[in-house]
KELUM-579813 format. One record per atom (N, C-alpha, C): x, y, z; atom name; residue number from 1. Coordinates in steps of 0.2 Angstrom, whole numbers. Each point is the difference from the previous one (the first is absolute). Example, Ala and Ser with C-alpha at 12.3 -4.5 7.8 and 13.67 -1.06 7.14 Angstrom:
BEGIN
x,y,z,tormar,pamar
66,-28,39,N,1
-4,6,0,CA,1
4,6,0,C,1
-2,5,-4,N,2
4,6,1,CA,2
-4,5,3,C,2
end
This chain:
BEGIN
x,y,z,tormar,pamar
357,-317,1041,N,1
7,-4,1,CA,1
-2,-6,5,C,1
2,-6,-1,N,2
-1,-5,4,CA,2
6,-1,5,C,2
-2,0,7,N,3
5,-1,5,CA,3
4,-6,-1,C,3
6,0,1,N,4
5,-6,0,CA,4
-2,-5,5,C,4
-1,-6,-1,N,5
-2,-5,4,CA,5
6,-1,5,C,5
-1,-1,7,N,6
5,0,4,CA,6
4,-6,1,C,6
-3,-6,-1,N,7
4,-6,1,CA,7
-1,-5,-6,C,7
4,-5,-1,N,8
0,-5,-5,CA,8
-7,-4,0,C,8
-2,-1,6,N,9
-7,-3,1,CA,9
-5,4,-3,C,9
0,6,1,N,10
-6,4,-2,CA,10
1,1,-8,C,10
6,0,-3,N,11
1,0,-7,CA,11
-3,-6,-3,C,11
2,-6,3,N,12
-3,-6,-2,CA,12
-7,-1,0,C,12
-3,3,5,N,13
-7,0,1,CA,13
-4,4,-5,C,13
3,6,-2,N,14
-4,5,-4,CA,14
3,0,-7,C,14
5,-4,-1,N,15
4,1,-6,CA,15
-4,0,-7,C,15
-5,-4,0,N,16
-4,0,-6,CA,16
-6,5,0,C,16
-1,4,5,N,17
-6,4,1,CA,17
0,5,-6,C,17
5,3,-2,N,18
0,5,-5,CA,18
3,-3,-7,C,18
1,-6,0,N,19
3,-3,-6,CA,19
-5,1,-6,C,19
3,3,-6,N,20
-4,1,-6,CA,20
-4,6,1,C,20
0,4,5,N,21
-4,6,1,CA,21
3,6,-3,C,21
-4,4,-4,N,22
2,6,-3,CA,22
-2,5,6,C,22
5,2,4,N,23
-2,4,6,CA,23
-1,8,-3,C,23
3,2,-5,N,24
-1,6,-2,CA,24
-7,1,-3,C,24
-2,-5,-4,N,25
-7,1,-3,CA,25
-5,-1,6,C,25
1,-4,5,N,26
-4,-1,5,CA,26
-1,6,4,C,26
6,4,1,N,27
0,6,4,CA,27
-4,5,-3,C,27
1,1,-7,N,28
-4,5,-4,CA,28
-8,-2,1,C,28
-2,-6,-1,N,29
-7,-2,1,CA,29
-2,2,7,C,29
4,-2,5,N,30
-3,2,7,CA,30
-1,7,0,C,30
5,4,-2,N,31
-1,8,1,CA,31
-6,2,-4,C,31
-1,-3,-6,N,32
-6,3,-4,CA,32
-6,-2,4,C,32
0,-6,3,N,33
-6,-2,3,CA,33
-1,4,6,C,33
5,2,4,N,34
-1,4,6,CA,34
-2,7,-2,C,34
2,3,-6,N,35
-2,6,-2,CA,35
-8,0,-2,C,35
-2,-6,-2,N,36
-7,-1,-2,CA,36
-5,0,6,C,36
2,-3,5,N,37
-4,-1,6,CA,37
1,5,6,C,37
6,4,0,N,38
1,4,5,CA,38
-5,6,1,C,38
-3,2,-5,N,39
-5,6,0,CA,39
-6,-3,3,C,39
-2,-6,0,N,40
-6,-2,2,CA,40
-2,1,7,C,40
-5,2,2,N,41
-2,2,7,CA,41
-2,-7,3,C,41
4,-3,4,N,42
-2,-7,3,CA,42
-2,1,7,C,42
-4,-4,2,N,43
-3,0,7,CA,43
-1,-7,2,C,43
-3,-2,5,N,44
-1,-7,2,CA,44
-6,-3,-4,C,44
-4,5,-3,N,45
-5,-3,-5,CA,45
0,5,-6,C,45
-4,-2,-5,N,46
-1,5,-5,CA,46
4,-1,-7,C,46
-2,4,-5,N,47
3,-2,-7,CA,47
7,1,0,C,47
3,5,4,N,48
8,0,0,CA,48
3,-6,1,C,48
-2,-3,6,N,49
3,-6,2,CA,49
-1,-6,-5,C,49
-7,0,-3,N,50
-2,-5,-5,CA,50
4,0,-6,C,50
1,7,-3,N,51
4,1,-6,CA,51
7,-2,1,C,51
3,1,6,N,52
7,-2,1,CA,52
1,-7,0,C,52
-5,-4,3,N,53
1,-7,0,CA,53
-1,-3,-7,C,53
-5,3,-3,N,54
-1,-2,-7,CA,54
6,1,-5,C,54
3,6,1,N,55
6,1,-4,CA,55
6,-5,2,C,55
0,-2,7,N,56
5,-4,2,CA,56
-1,-7,-3,C,56
-6,-2,-1,N,57
-2,-6,-3,CA,57
2,-1,-7,C,57
2,5,-3,N,58
3,-1,-7,CA,58
7,-3,0,C,58
3,0,6,N,59
6,-3,1,CA,59
0,-6,4,C,59
-5,-1,4,N,60
0,-6,4,CA,60
-7,-3,0,C,60
-1,-7,0,N,61
-6,-3,0,CA,61
-4,1,7,C,61
-3,6,1,N,62
-3,2,6,CA,62
-7,-3,0,C,62
-3,-2,5,N,63
-7,-1,1,CA,63
-3,5,5,C,63
-4,4,-3,N,64
-3,6,4,CA,64
-7,-3,3,C,64
-1,2,7,N,65
-5,-1,4,CA,65
-4,6,2,C,65
-6,0,0,N,66
-4,6,3,CA,66
-3,-2,7,C,66
1,4,5,N,67
-3,-2,6,CA,67
-5,6,2,C,67
-7,-2,1,N,68
-5,6,0,CA,68
0,4,6,C,68
-2,6,0,N,69
0,4,6,CA,69
-4,-3,5,C,69
2,0,6,N,70
-4,-2,6,CA,70
3,-7,2,C,70
3,-4,-4,N,71
2,-7,2,CA,71
5,0,5,C,71
0,-4,5,N,72
4,0,5,CA,72
7,-4,-2,C,72
5,3,2,N,73
7,-3,-1,CA,73
4,0,6,C,73
0,-5,4,N,74
3,0,7,CA,74
-4,5,4,C,74
4,5,3,N,75
-3,5,4,CA,75
-2,7,-4,C,75
0,-1,-7,N,76
-1,6,-4,CA,76
-6,-2,-4,C,76
-3,6,-3,N,77
-6,-1,-5,CA,77
3,4,-6,C,77
-2,-3,-6,N,78
2,4,-6,CA,78
-4,7,0,C,78
4,5,-1,N,79
-4,7,0,CA,79
-3,1,-7,C,79
-4,6,0,N,80
-3,2,-6,CA,80
6,2,-5,C,80
-2,-1,-7,N,81
5,1,-5,CA,81
0,8,-1,C,81
6,2,-1,N,82
1,8,-1,CA,82
3,1,-7,C,82
-3,5,-3,N,83
2,2,-7,CA,83
1,8,1,C,83
4,3,-4,N,84
1,7,0,CA,84
2,2,-7,C,84
-4,6,-2,N,85
1,2,-7,CA,85
4,7,0,C,85
-1,4,5,N,86
4,6,0,CA,86
0,3,7,C,86
5,4,1,N,87
0,4,7,CA,87
5,6,-1,C,87
-2,5,2,N,88
4,6,-1,CA,88
-2,6,6,C,88
5,4,0,N,89
-1,6,4,CA,89
1,6,-4,C,89
-5,5,-1,N,90
1,6,-4,CA,90
0,6,5,C,90
4,5,-2,N,91
1,6,4,CA,91
-6,5,-2,C,91
0,6,2,N,92
-5,5,-1,CA,92
-1,2,-7,C,92
6,0,-4,N,93
0,2,-7,CA,93
-2,-6,-4,C,93
-1,-6,3,N,94
-1,-6,-4,CA,94
6,-4,-2,C,94
6,2,1,N,95
6,-4,-1,CA,95
0,-6,4,C,95
2,-6,-2,N,96
1,-6,4,CA,96
6,0,4,C,96
-1,0,7,N,97
6,-1,4,CA,97
3,-7,0,C,97
-4,-5,0,N,98
2,-7,-1,CA,98
-5,-3,-4,C,98
2,-6,-3,N,99
-5,-4,-5,CA,99
2,-7,1,C,99
-5,-4,1,N,100
1,-7,1,CA,100
3,-3,-6,C,100
-1,3,-6,N,101
2,-3,-6,CA,101
8,1,-1,C,101
3,5,4,N,102
7,1,0,CA,102
4,-5,4,C,102
-4,-2,6,N,103
3,-4,4,CA,103
-5,-3,5,C,103
-1,-7,-1,N,104
-6,-3,4,CA,104
1,0,7,C,104
6,2,3,N,105
1,1,7,CA,105
-4,6,3,C,105
-2,4,-5,N,106
-3,7,3,CA,106
-6,-1,3,C,106
-4,-6,-1,N,107
-6,-1,4,CA,107
1,-6,5,C,107
-4,1,6,N,108
0,-5,5,CA,108
-3,-6,-3,C,108
3,-6,-1,N,109
-2,-6,-2,CA,109
-7,-2,3,C,109
-5,-2,-4,N,110
-7,-1,3,CA,110
-4,6,2,C,110
2,6,-2,N,111
-4,6,2,CA,111
-7,-1,-3,C,111
-5,3,4,N,112
-6,0,-2,CA,112
-1,6,-5,C,112
-5,0,-4,N,113
-1,6,-5,CA,113
-2,6,4,C,113
3,6,-3,N,114
-2,6,3,CA,114
1,6,-5,C,114
-4,5,1,N,115
1,6,-4,CA,115
-2,6,5,C,115
5,4,1,N,116
-1,5,5,CA,116
4,7,-1,C,116
-2,5,3,N,117
5,6,0,CA,117
2,1,7,C,117
6,1,1,N,118
3,1,7,CA,118
5,6,0,C,118
0,3,6,N,119
5,5,2,CA,119
7,-4,0,C,119
5,4,0,N,120
7,-3,1,CA,120
1,-4,7,C,120
-3,3,5,N,121
0,-4,6,CA,121
-3,-6,0,C,121
-6,0,-3,N,122
-4,-7,-1,CA,122
3,-5,-4,C,122
3,3,-6,N,123
4,-5,-4,CA,123
6,-3,3,C,123
3,4,5,N,124
6,-3,3,CA,124
-2,-6,4,C,124
-6,0,3,N,125
-2,-6,4,CA,125
-1,-6,-4,C,125
-1,1,-6,N,126
-1,-6,-5,CA,126
6,-2,-4,C,126
6,3,1,N,127
6,-2,-3,CA,127
5,-3,4,C,127
3,-5,-2,N,128
6,-3,3,CA,128
6,1,-3,C,128
5,2,4,N,129
7,2,-2,CA,129
5,-4,4,C,129
6,1,-1,N,130
6,-3,4,CA,130
5,6,1,C,130
-1,4,5,N,131
4,6,1,CA,131
7,-2,1,C,131
2,-6,2,N,132
7,-1,0,CA,132
3,-2,-7,C,132
-4,-1,-4,N,133
2,-1,-7,CA,133
-4,4,-5,C,133
1,6,0,N,134
-5,5,-3,CA,134
-1,-1,-7,C,134
4,-4,-4,N,135
-1,0,-7,CA,135
-3,-7,-2,C,135
-2,-4,5,N,136
-3,-7,-1,CA,136
-7,1,0,C,136
-4,-5,-3,N,137
-7,-1,0,CA,137
-1,-6,4,C,137
-4,1,6,N,138
-1,-6,4,CA,138
-5,-5,-3,C,138
0,-6,3,N,139
-5,-5,-3,CA,139
-5,-1,6,C,139
-6,1,-1,N,140
-5,0,6,CA,140
-6,-4,-3,C,140
-3,-4,4,N,141
-6,-4,-1,CA,141
-6,1,5,C,141
-6,-2,-3,N,142
-6,1,5,CA,142
-4,-7,-1,C,142
3,-5,0,N,143
-3,-7,-2,CA,143
-7,-1,5,C,143
1,2,6,N,144
-5,-3,5,CA,144
-4,6,3,C,144
0,5,-3,N,145
-5,6,2,CA,145
-2,4,-6,C,145
-6,3,1,N,146
-2,4,-5,CA,146
3,7,0,C,146
5,1,-4,N,147
4,7,1,CA,147
3,2,-7,C,147
3,5,0,N,148
3,3,-7,CA,148
5,4,2,C,148
5,1,-5,N,149
5,5,2,CA,149
5,0,-6,C,149
5,5,0,N,150
5,0,-5,CA,150
7,0,3,C,150
5,-1,-4,N,151
7,0,2,CA,151
4,4,-5,C,151
5,4,3,N,152
4,4,-4,CA,152
7,1,4,C,152
5,3,-4,N,153
6,2,4,CA,153
-1,6,5,C,153
3,-1,5,N,154
-1,5,5,CA,154
2,7,-2,C,154
5,0,-4,N,155
2,7,-3,CA,155
-5,3,-4,C,155
-4,-4,-4,N,156
-6,3,-4,CA,156
-5,2,5,C,156
-2,-3,5,N,157
-6,2,4,CA,157
2,6,4,C,157
6,1,2,N,158
3,6,3,CA,158
0,6,-4,C,158
0,-1,-7,N,159
0,6,-4,CA,159
-7,2,-2,C,159
-5,-3,1,N,160
-6,2,-2,CA,160
-3,6,3,C,160
-3,5,-4,N,161
-2,6,3,CA,161
-7,-1,3,C,161
-2,5,4,N,162
-7,0,3,CA,162
-5,1,-6,C,162
-6,-3,1,N,163
-5,0,-5,CA,163
-4,-6,0,C,163
-5,0,-5,N,164
-4,-6,0,CA,164
3,-5,-5,C,164
-1,-6,2,N,165
2,-6,-5,CA,165
-6,-5,-1,C,165
0,-2,-6,N,166
-5,-5,-2,CA,166
4,-7,0,C,166
-4,-5,3,N,167
3,-7,0,CA,167
-5,-5,-3,C,167
3,-5,-3,N,168
-4,-4,-4,CA,168
3,-7,0,C,168
-4,-5,3,N,169
2,-7,-1,CA,169
-6,-4,-3,C,169
1,-2,-6,N,170
-5,-4,-4,CA,170
2,-8,1,C,170
-3,-3,5,N,171
1,-7,2,CA,171
-6,-3,2,C,171
0,-7,1,N,172
-6,-4,2,CA,172
2,-5,4,C,172
-4,-2,5,N,173
1,-6,4,CA,173
-6,-4,0,C,173
0,-6,-3,N,174
-6,-4,-1,CA,174
2,-7,1,C,174
-5,-5,1,N,175
1,-7,0,CA,175
3,-2,-6,C,175
6,-4,1,N,176
3,-3,-6,CA,176
4,-6,2,C,176
7,0,-1,N,177
4,-5,2,CA,177
7,2,1,C,177
4,-5,3,N,178
7,1,0,CA,178
3,-5,-4,C,178
5,2,-4,N,179
3,-5,-5,CA,179
7,-2,2,C,179
1,-6,0,N,180
7,-3,1,CA,180
2,-5,-5,C,180
7,-1,-1,N,181
2,-4,-5,CA,181
5,-6,3,C,181
0,-5,-3,N,182
4,-6,1,CA,182
4,-3,-6,C,182
6,-2,1,N,183
3,-3,-5,CA,183
4,-6,3,C,183
-1,-6,-2,N,184
3,-6,2,CA,184
4,-3,-5,C,184
7,-1,2,N,185
5,-2,-5,CA,185
2,-7,3,C,185
-2,-6,-4,N,186
2,-6,3,CA,186
8,-1,0,C,186
2,-4,5,N,187
7,-1,0,CA,187
2,-8,0,C,187
6,-1,1,N,188
2,-7,0,CA,188
-1,-4,7,C,188
-1,4,5,N,189
-1,-3,7,CA,189
-7,2,3,C,189
-1,-3,6,N,190
-6,2,3,CA,190
1,6,4,C,190
6,2,1,N,191
1,7,4,CA,191
-3,6,-4,C,191
-2,4,4,N,192
-3,6,-2,CA,192
3,7,2,C,192
1,4,-4,N,193
2,7,1,CA,193
-5,5,-1,C,193
-2,4,5,N,194
-6,5,-1,CA,194
3,7,-1,C,194
-2,3,-5,N,195
2,7,-1,CA,195
-7,4,1,C,195
0,4,5,N,196
-6,4,1,CA,196
1,8,-2,C,196
-4,3,-3,N,197
1,7,-3,CA,197
-7,4,1,C,197
1,6,1,N,198
-5,5,0,CA,198
0,5,-5,C,198
-5,2,-4,N,199
0,4,-5,CA,199
-5,6,1,C,199
-1,1,6,N,200
-6,5,2,CA,200
2,7,2,C,200
6,2,-1,N,201
2,6,2,CA,201
0,5,-6,C,201
-3,6,0,N,202
0,5,-5,CA,202
7,3,0,C,202
2,1,-7,N,203
7,3,0,CA,203
6,-3,2,C,203
-1,-7,1,N,204
6,-4,2,CA,204
0,-6,-4,C,204
5,-4,1,N,205
1,-6,-4,CA,205
-3,-6,4,C,205
2,-6,-2,N,206
-3,-6,2,CA,206
5,-3,5,C,206
-2,-2,6,N,207
5,-2,5,CA,207
-1,-8,0,C,207
6,-4,1,N,208
0,-7,0,CA,208
3,-2,7,C,208
-3,-5,2,N,209
3,-4,6,CA,209
0,-7,-1,C,209
6,-3,0,N,210
1,-7,-1,CA,210
1,-5,6,C,210
-3,-5,1,N,211
1,-5,5,CA,211
0,-7,-2,C,211
end
């Protein structure tokens, strides 16, 4: 639903913004696109981010640029590229406690590869939860340190029995690149409006900021 414009000046300024637009069709297309890209595991680098931008390019004339690992950008250096194929925790009977394929927030973003058998006490040191929100899955990253971990609802972690658990993260960190996209829409004046967005968060949408 479009919010009612507050003043006549606003109405005059934006009066033709939606002229001729089929908002119902546009809404269905937007929802279908979100359903397509939401499951992708996005990060600051990697195929999930790249596929999201390539998908968005089917709607917008985007120019994609790759910046190689190690290149300096102001006070920052482009990190290694991260890819993940699977991640899970199994209990002593072999049943999966959590699986990255069910929800990509289950793994700490940028986790190193690991395969290990852990006691429950050891496992708990590698799992992030939100005790104040026991049914939520937290979002955690390890961009700038070699680390790994899992995330799950606190209620699930508290219910786990004593025993041995197997953990697996099939991931890689290697020299690659960071992908960003630009779209320039020429206007009728020399003035510029900048919309900046990030699409690097797993399990979340794309956030926009306009100036």
